[in-house]
Each structure stands twice: as structure tokens, then as C-alpha cells.
C-alpha positions in Angstrom: 0.0 0.0 0.1 2.7 2.3 1.2 4.6 1.1 -2.0 1.6 2.1 -4.1 1.4 5.3 -2.6 4.9 5.9 -3.1 4.8 5.0 -6.7 1.9 7.0 -7.1 3.5 9.9 -5.4 6.6 9.4 -7.6 4.6 9.2 -10.9 2.9 12.4 -9.7 6.2 14.1 -8.9 7.5 13.0 -12.3 4.3 14.4 -14.1 4.8 17.6 -12.1 8.3 17.7 -12.9 7.6 17.1 -16.6 5.0 19.6 -16.7 7.2 22.1 -14.8 10.1 21.4 -17.2 7.8 21.7 -20.1 6.5 25.1 -19.0 10.1 26.2 -18.2 11.3 25.4 -21.5 8.4 27.2 -23.3 8.8 30.3 -21.0 12.6 30.2 -21.9 11.8 29.8 -25.5 9.4 32.6 -25.4 11.7 34.9 -23.4 14.4 33.9 -25.6 12.3 34.9 -28.7 11.2 38.1 -27.1 15.0 39.1 -26.3 15.7 38.1 -29.7 13.2 40.3 -31.1 14.3 43.0 -28.8 17.8 42.5 -29.8 16.7 42.6 -33.4 14.9 45.8 -32.7 17.9 47.4 -30.9 20.2 46.4 -33.7 17.8 47.8 -36.2 17.6 51.0 -34.3 21.5 51.1 -33.9 21.9 50.5 -37.4 19.5 53.3 -38.3 21.0 55.7 -35.7 24.5 54.8 -37.0 23.2 55.3 -40.7 21.7 58.8 -39.6 24.8 59.7 -37.7 26.9 58.7 -40.6 24.8 60.8 -42.9 25.1 63.8 -40.6 28.7 63.0 -40.4 28.8 63.0 -44.2 27.0 66.3 -44.4 29.0 68.0 -41.9 32.0 66.7 -43.5 30.7 68.0 -46.9 29.8 71.3 -45.3 33.3 71.6 -43.9 34.9 70.6 -47.0 32.7 73.2 -48.9 33.6 75.8 -46.3 37.3 75.0 -46.5 36.9 74.9 -50.3 35.5 78.4 -50.1 38.0 79.8 -47.6 40.8 78.1 -49.8 39.3 79.8 -52.9 39.1 83.4 -51.1 42.5 82.9 -49.9 43.8 81.9 -53.3 42.1 84.8 -54.9 43.5 87.1 -52.3 47.0 85.6 -52.7 46.4 85.9 -56.5 45.4 89.5 -56.0 48.5 90.2 -53.8 50.8 88.5 -56.3 49.3 90.6 -59.1 49.7 93.7 -57.2 53.4 92.8 -56.0 53.8 91.7 -59.8 52.6 95.2 -60.9 54.7 96.8 -58.2 57.5 94.8 -59.3 56.9 95.8 -63.1 56.5 99.4 -62.0 60.0 99.3 -60.2 61.6 97.7 -63.1 60.2 100.2 -65.3 61.6 103.0 -62.9 64.9 101.3 -62.6 64.9 101.2 -66.5 64.0 105.0 -66.5 66.8 105.7 -63.8 69.2 103.7 -65.7 68.6 105.5 -69.1 68.6 108.9 -67.2 71.8 107.8 -65.7 73.3 106.8 -68.9 72.3 110.3 -70.3 73.9 111.9 -67.3 76.9 109.9 -67.8 77.2 110.6 -71.6 76.6 114.5 -70.7 79.1 114.1 -67.9 81.5 112.8 -70.4 80.8 115.6 -72.8 81.2 118.1 -70.0 84.5 116.5 -69.1 85.7 116.8 -72.5 84.6 120.4 -72.7 86.2 121.1 -69.5 89.5 119.7 -70.6 89.3 121.8 -73.8 88.3 124.9 -71.6 91.3 124.4 -69.2 93.6 124.4 -72.1 91.9 127.4 -73.5 92.0 129.2 -70.1 95.7 128.3 -69.8 96.3 130.1 -73.0 94.3 133.2 -71.9 95.9 133.4 -68.6 99.3 133.6 -70.3 98.1 136.1 -72.4 96.5 138.2 -69.2 99.8 137.8 -67.7 101.5 139.4 -70.6 98.9 142.3 -70.7 99.1 142.8 -66.9 102.9 143.4 -67.3 102.3 145.8 -70.0 99.4 147.6 -68.0 101.7 147.9 -64.9 104.6 149.6 -66.9 101.9 152.1 -68.4 100.4 152.6 -64.8 103.9 153.6 -63.7 104.3 155.9 -66.4 101.0 157.5 -65.9 101.8 158.0 -62.2 105.1 159.8 -63.1 103.2 162.2 -65.6 100.4 162.8 -63.0 103.0 163.7 -60.4 104.7 166.0 -62.8 101.2 167.7 -63.8 100.2 167.9 -60.1 103.6 169.7 -59.2 103.0 172.2 -62.1 99.4 172.8 -61.1 100.3 173.7 -57.6 103.0 176.0 -58.7 100.4 177.8 -61.0 97.4 177.9 -58.5 99.6 178.3 -55.3 97.3 175.5 -53.7 98.2 172.2 -52.5 96.2 169.0 -54.0 94.6 168.6 -50.6 93.5 172.3 -50.3 92.1 172.2 -54.0 90.2 169.0 -53.1 88.6 170.4 -50.1 87.7 173.7 -52.0 86.0 171.6 -54.8 84.3 169.2 -52.2 82.8 172.5 -50.4 81.6 174.0 -53.6 79.9 170.8 -54.5 78.2 170.8 -51.2 76.8 174.3 -51.8 75.7 173.5 -55.3 74.0 170.2 -54.0 72.3 172.0 -51.2 70.8 174.7 -53.4 69.7 172.3 -55.8 68.2 170.0 -53.0 66.5 173.1 -51.6 64.9 174.0 -55.1 63.7 170.5 -55.5 62.3 170.4 -52.0 60.2 173.6 -52.7 59.2 172.2 -56.1 58.0 168.8 -54.7 56.1 171.0 -51.8 54.4 173.3 -54.3 53.5 170.4 -56.3 52.2 168.4 -53.3 50.0 171.4 -52.4 48.7 172.0 -55.7 47.8 168.2 -55.8 46.4 168.2 -52.4 44.2 171.4 -53.2 43.0 169.9 -56.4 42.2 166.4 -54.7 40.5 168.3 -51.9 38.4 170.4 -54.3 37.5 167.3 -56.2 36.4 165.2 -53.1 34.4 168.1 -51.6 32.9 168.9 -55.0 32.1 165.1 -55.7 30.6 164.9 -52.2 28.5 168.1 -52.6 27.2 166.9 -56.0 26.2 163.5 -54.8 24.2 165.1 -52.0 22.4 167.8 -53.8 19.4 168.1 -52.1 17.1 171.1 -52.3 16.6 173.4 -49.4 13.1 174.8 -48.4 13.1 177.0 -45.4 10.3 176.2 -43.0 7.7 178.8 -42.3 6.1 179.3 -39.0 2.5 178.5 -40.2 0.5 175.5 -41.4 -2.6 175.5 -43.6 -5.5 173.1 -42.6 -8.2 172.7 -45.3 -11.8 172.7 -44.5 -14.7 171.0 -46.0 -16.6 174.1 -46.0 -16.8 177.5 -44.4 -19.3 176.4 -42.1 -16.7 174.6 -40.2 -15.0 177.7 -39.2 -18.0 178.6 -36.8 -17.9 175.1 -35.2 -14.0 175.4 -34.8 -14.6 178.8 -32.9 -17.5 177.5 -31.0 -19.9 179.4 -28.6 -18.3 182.5 -27.5 -15.0 181.1 -28.8 -14.5 178.4 -26.3 -13.5 175.6 -28.8 -10.8 178.0 -30.4 -9.5 178.9 -26.9 -9.5 175.1 -25.9 -7.4 174.2 -28.9 -4.8 177.1 -28.3 -4.7 176.3 -24.6 -4.1 172.6 -25.2 -1.6 173.1 -28.0 0.1 176.3 -27.6 -0.5 177.3 -31.0 -2.5 180.3 -32.5 -5.4 179.6 -34.8 -6.1 182.3 -37.5 -9.3 182.0 -39.0 -9.6 184.8 -41.5 -11.4 185.5 -44.9 -9.4 182.7 -46.6 -12.0 180.3 -48.0 -12.3 176.8 -46.8 -8.8 177.2 -44.7 -7.6 177.7 -41.3 -4.0 178.9 -40.6 -2.0 177.3 -37.6 0.6 179.6 -36.6 3.5 178.9 -34.2 7.2 178.9 -33.9 7.7 175.4 -32.5 7.2 172.9 -35.4 6.6 170.1 -33.1 3.7 171.8 -31.3 2.3 173.2 -34.7 2.4 169.7 -36.1 0.4 168.3 -33.2 -2.0 171.0 -33.5 -2.4 170.6 -37.2 -3.0 166.6 -36.9 -5.4 167.1 -33.9 -7.5 169.9 -35.8 -7.8 167.5 -39.1 -9.0 164.7 -36.8 -11.5 166.8 -35.1 -12.8 168.2 -38.2 -13.0 164.6 -39.6 -14.9 163.4 -36.6 -17.3 166.4 -36.3 -17.3 166.4 -32.7 -15.7 169.6 -31.5 -16.0 170.8 -27.9 -13.2 171.5 -25.1 -13.5 168.1 -23.6 -13.1 166.3 -27.1 -10.4 168.8 -28.0 -8.1 167.9 -24.9 -8.7 164.1 -25.6 -7.6 164.4 -29.2 -4.7 166.6 -28.5 -3.4 164.1 -25.7 -3.8 161.2 -28.1 -2.0 162.7 -30.9 0.7 163.7 -28.6 1.1 160.0 -27.6 1.0 158.9 -31.2 3.7 161.3 -32.2 6.2 159.6 -29.8 6.0 156.6 -32.2 6.1 158.9 -35.2 9.5 160.2 -33.8 11.0 156.8 -33.5 9.9 156.0 -36.9 11.4 159.2 -38.1 14.9 158.2 -36.4 14.7 154.5 -37.5 14.1 155.9 -41.2 17.2 158.2 -41.0 19.3 155.2 -39.8 18.0 152.9 -42.4 18.4 155.6 -45.2 22.3 155.8 -44.1 22.6 152.2 -43.3 23.8 152.7 -39.7 23.0 149.7 -37.4 23.3 149.1 -33.7 22.2 152.6 -32.4 20.6 152.8 -28.9 16.8 153.2 -29.0 17.0 156.4 -26.9 19.3 157.9 -29.5 16.9 156.8 -32.3 14.0 158.6 -30.5 16.3 161.8 -30.2 17.0 161.7 -33.7 13.4 161.7 -34.6 12.8 164.7 -32.3 15.3 166.6 -34.6 12.6 166.3 -37.3 10.6 168.9 -35.6 13.7 171.2 -34.7 15.2 173.9 -36.8 18.5 175.9 -36.6 18.3 179.2 -38.3 15.4 178.0 -40.4 17.2 174.7 -41.3 15.7 171.5 -40.4 18.2 169.7 -38.0 17.5 166.1 -38.8 17.7 166.9 -42.7 20.7 168.8 -41.9 22.4 165.7 -39.6 21.7 163.3 -42.6 23.4 165.7 -45.1 26.3 166.0 -42.9 26.5 162.0 -42.4 26.3 161.6 -46.1 28.9 164.3 -47.0 31.5 162.9 -44.2 30.9 159.2 -45.3 31.4 160.2 -49.1 34.6 162.0 -48.3 35.8 159.3 -46.0 35.3 156.6 -48.5 37.4 158.6 -51.0 40.1 159.1 -48.5 40.0 155.3 -47.4 39.3 156.0 -43.8 36.6 154.7 -41.6 33.4 155.5 -43.4 31.2 154.2 -40.6 32.7 156.6 -37.9 32.6 159.4 -40.2 28.8 159.0 -41.0 27.7 157.9 -37.4 29.5 161.1 -36.0 27.9 163.3 -38.8 24.4 162.0 -38.0 24.6 162.4 -34.2 26.8 165.9 -34.3 23.7 167.9 -33.2 21.9 165.2 -31.2 22.1 167.6 -28.3 19.7 170.0 -30.0 16.8 167.4 -29.4 17.0 168.2 -25.6 19.0 171.4 -25.3 15.6 173.4 -24.4 15.0 171.1 -21.6 18.6 170.7 -20.0 21.3 173.1 -19.0 24.5 173.4 -21.3 25.3 173.8 -24.9 23.9 171.4 -27.5 27.7 170.1 -27.9 28.2 169.3 -24.0 24.5 167.6 -23.9 25.4 165.5 -27.0 28.8 164.4 -25.8 27.1 163.3 -22.5 24.3 161.5 -24.4 26.7 159.5 -26.7 28.8 158.4 -23.8 25.5 157.5 -22.0 24.3 155.3 -24.6 27.3 153.3 -25.6 28.9 155.1 -28.6 32.5 154.7 -29.2 35.2 157.4 -28.3 36.1 157.7 -31.9 32.6 158.8 -32.7 32.5 161.0 -29.7 35.6 162.8 -30.6 34.6 163.3 -34.2 31.3 164.8 -33.1 32.8 166.9 -30.5 35.1 168.8 -32.7 32.4 170.0 -35.3 32.4 173.6 -33.7 36.1 173.9 -33.1 35.8 173.3 -29.2 38.2 170.5 -29.5 41.3 170.0 -31.6 40.7 167.1 -34.0 43.0 164.4 -33.8 41.5 161.9 -36.6 40.7 162.4 -40.3 37.0 161.6 -39.4 36.7 164.6 -37.0 38.1 167.0 -39.7 35.6 165.5 -42.3 32.5 165.8 -39.9 33.5 169.5 -39.4 34.0 170.0 -43.1 30.7 168.4 -43.9 28.9 170.6 -41.2 30.2 173.6 -42.5 29.3 172.6 -46.1 25.9 171.7 -45.3 25.3 175.0 -43.5 27.0 177.3 -45.8 24.6 176.5 -48.9 22.7 179.3 -50.1 19.3 179.4 -48.5 20.1 176.8 -46.0 19.9 178.8 -43.0 18.0 182.2 -42.1 19.5 184.4 -39.3 16.5 186.4 -38.8 14.0 183.3 -38.1 16.5 181.6 -35.6 16.7 185.1 -33.7 12.9 185.2 -33.7 12.4 181.6 -32.4 15.2 182.2 -29.5 13.3 185.5 -28.7 9.8 183.4 -28.2 11.6 180.6 -26.2 13.1 183.2 -23.9 9.7 184.6 -23.6 8.1 181.2 -22.7 11.1 180.4 -20.4 10.4 183.6 -18.5 6.7 183.2 -17.9 7.0 179.5 -16.8 9.7 180.3 -14.2 6.8 181.9 -12.0 5.3 179.7 -9.3 2.1 178.0 -10.1 2.5 178.3 -13.8 1.4 175.0 -15.6 2.1 176.0 -19.2 3.1 179.1 -21.2 2.7 179.6 -25.0 4.1 182.5 -27.0 1.5 183.1 -29.8 0.6 186.1 -32.3 4.3 186.1 -33.4 5.3 186.9 -29.9 3.0 189.8 -29.4 1.1 187.6 -26.6 2.0 185.3 -24.2 -0.6 182.7 -22.9 -0.1 181.6 -19.4 -2.2 178.8 -17.9 -2.0 178.6 -14.1 -2.9 175.9 -11.6 -6.2 176.8 -9.9 -5.5 175.1 -6.7 -2.3 176.9 -6.2 -3.5 180.3 -7.4 -6.7 182.5 -6.7 -8.1 184.7 -9.1 -6.6 187.7 -7.4 -3.1 186.2 -7.5 -3.5 185.5 -11.3 -4.2 189.1 -11.9 -1.1 190.0 -9.8 0.8 187.3 -11.8 0.1 189.0 -15.1 1.4 192.2 -13.9 4.6 190.5 -12.4 5.3 188.7 -15.8 4.8 192.0 -17.7 7.1 193.7 -15.5 9.9 191.0 -15.9 9.4 190.9 -19.5 10.0 194.6 -19.7 13.0 194.5 -17.6 14.7 191.5 -19.0 13.7 191.2 -22.8 14.3 193.2 -25.8 11.3 193.2 -28.4 9.6 195.4 -30.9 6.0 196.9 -30.1 4.2 195.5 -27.1 3.6 192.2 -25.7 0.1 191.1 -24.2 0.1 188.9 -21.1 -2.9 186.8 -20.6 -3.2 184.6 -17.7 -5.9 182.0 -17.9 -7.2 180.3 -14.6 -10.0 177.6 -14.8 -11.9 175.5 -12.3 -13.4 172.3 -13.5 -15.4 170.0 -11.3 -15.8 166.5 -12.7 -18.0 163.7 -11.5 -19.1 160.4 -13.1 -22.6 159.1 -12.8 -22.7 155.3 -12.3 
């Protein structure tokens, strides 16, 4: 039983072992097949990868090969170019060497010819030297004979003249010196006379040319202006009720209005061109506007005065532009414009200044000196006359101070300061400005002494009246036959105004010289102004 069990167990174990072996073998074969497949896949992948890398390596090698070939070609071209340049330079050097060789051969040939000529010249020179030696010996013999003859003749002359050779020589030299001095003195005088004649001719030519080029007409300014009216009816409106309008115009402007039988015209009379022009412009505006009453008159006059400041500046700028003079201080420009309404002996000062500038500049250009300095000093030489009625001192001193104050150069100031002879001229420009000033003022009709004297008398009359306390304005009218004085009503009463007129009349009688009589009119007005709001 046990044996059967053992046999059965052994048989079962055998079956189990056989089954296990079979399974293990089958599993091993499957694993081996799987491993073989994986190995084949890995080998195939490795082969593909190696082929890809091989291709990449081949491509890289080809690229490097192409790059190396390109670089080699570039290097080859560069080397070929360098070789060509080297060859060209070598060829040029060879050509230059051949040229130098040819030149050297030519020089060598020339040197050879020169050597041959030199040898021939040396032979000829030796022959000439021998001939000269012979001639020199003959000349020495002749010289000795001449010296003997001169000594004999000198002795004979000394015996005849009673003088030694040294004394005769000194007398001859002294005589020659005297003759030379006389001849030199005559020559110097002749040259000096010719120089004076030439200088006179040149000066006359330069002055004549300058005057001819600056030939401007002179029209002496009068002391009246005419304002045309649209009709004679306007005269009544200008006069106003009981003459209040005409009195307001005369008081505001200091100008006398003459309304006579002249048809459609009013005469504006006054010695001051500036005040007369303001009055004329204001009257024309009032006539055009039609509203003529005292308040409107004062308003228009003040507006015209303000506008005239701009007009004055424009006059100065126009003068500078006409003469091409830049960089002038604006205050000097304004003062130049004021000269347009200033006269000197009846001559317009701005016109006179422009003419002096032009004449001085023209003569300076002819003499090749500083044209700008001459023109500038000529234009500004009377600048002091723009304010000489408002400041103490002569117009020359005032002008020098103004030019220094507003930055003009010392050369311009010196040329301007010499035009009346108060300073000695040290430059050519100063002399030219003086000459130009004399030329402009000396023309026939350029100046009138009587008018200047008349204007000075009226100015003195106004200054005398303005010197009294409480006087606001004073105007000389009626050609100096009347002085109109406007006083401050707050400072003077009516009684004091009466006494003021008597005081002014007494001072005029004692201090001024005048023809006929002078009427003194003192005006005192009280105005009360209030605004309705």
C-alpha cells in the first residue's frame, strides 16, 4: 500500500516535474524569442541611428569641405590678387629702374661731354691766362708811366694855383656841397608846391563830388501850416460858442489859430514845429470826426501827442535805415526823430544831420578812412539839440554826454565833439565831420539868421513866464505879441492870477528886448468832474 502510494507519489512528482520542465522550456523559449526580437529591434535602431549619424557626419564633412574649399578659394584669390599687385609693383619698379638707368646713362654721356669740354676749356683758359699775364705786365708799366706824368702835372698845377692838392680837393668838395644844397632846396620847394597843388586839387575834387552827390533842395520852413476845411461852415464850429473851442485848442496846443477870410482854410501859426504839427493833426482829426468841444479837443490833443512819440521813433529809424547805420541805442533813435521837428536858423536839423552824415561818409570813402565812424558822427553831431531846451548846457556838451551814456565809441564822440572847433581834431574823421557840417550849413538858402533870432526870442519869453510859481504851461502866440499863461487853479486864486500877469509883464519889460508890445494873458479855470454810475 505504501509502495503504491510511493509509486503514485513518484509518478505524480514525475508528472509535475515534466510539466514544470515543459513550462519552463516554453517560457524560456518565449523569453528567448522576445529577447531576440528586442535585440533585433535594438540592432535595427542602432543601425538606423548609425546610418543617420553617418549621414550627418557625411553632411558635416561635406559642409566643412565646402567651407574649406570656399576659404581656400578666397585665400587663393586674395593671394592671387596680392601676387598680381606685387607683380605690378615689381613691374613698376623695373620700369622706374630702367628709366633711372636710361637717365643715368644720359647723365653719364652728358658728364663725359662736359668733361671733354672742361678739358678743352682748361687748355683755352691756360692760353688766356698767359695772354693776361703779358697784358698785366704791360699795364703795370703804363700805370707807372701815368703816375710819373700825374705827379709832374700836379706839381706844375700847384705851382700855378698856389694850392696844394689837398686844399684844392677840399675847396672842390665844399663847392659841390653848396651846389647840392641849393639844388636840393629848389627840389624840395618844387615838390612841396606840387604836393600843395595836388592836395588842393584832390580836396576840391572830393568836396565837389560829395556835394554833387548830396545835392538836395532846401526849402526854409515857415512858422505857419494850413488846414483845409470841407466848407466855410466848419469855421464857426471850430470857433465854438463865445470862442470856447478855439480857446481850448490854443490852450491845449500852445498854437495860435488864425481864422480869416481865406476860403475853406484855417492857418495854424506857431514857431515850434513840433507843437504846430500836433495842432495841425489834432485839428484835422476833429474836423473829420465832427465832434468839436473842449473835452473832446483835449482828448484828441493828448492822443495825438502820444502817437507822435511813435512817429518820432519811426523818423529816427528811417534816417538810420537811409544811411545804413546799425546798432544805435533806441533812446538815440528817439532823439534823432525829435530833430525832425527842430530847426536851426530855419534849417531842419534832422535833414541837416543826414546831409552831414552823407557828405562825411562820401569824403571818408574817397580818402580810404573809416566810413562808418564818419557817417555815425555826422548823423549824431547835433543830437544835443533834441533836448537842449530842456537841459542846461550847450548842445555840444549835452550831445557828448548823451553819446557816452548810450554806448557810442570814443572815436565817434571825438569826431562829433570837434565840429564847432571846441576841441582839436586828432583823426581824419573829425576833420571830415567839421567840413561836412560847414558845407551843409553854408549852402545858399540853407539857413536864415532872422528866423533863428525870432525863435530864440519866443523861447526866452516862454521860459520867463514858466519860471513863476503856479504856472502850468506858457505859450508865445501871435508872433510873440502875446504870451498865454495857464496856471494851476489849486495854487493860485483869481486875485493872485491878476498880480501874476502884472509880475510877468514887469519882468518881460526889464529883461527882454522886443518890438512893439507884448500882451500877457493869464488863464485860470476851475473844473469840477464827477461820474454818474
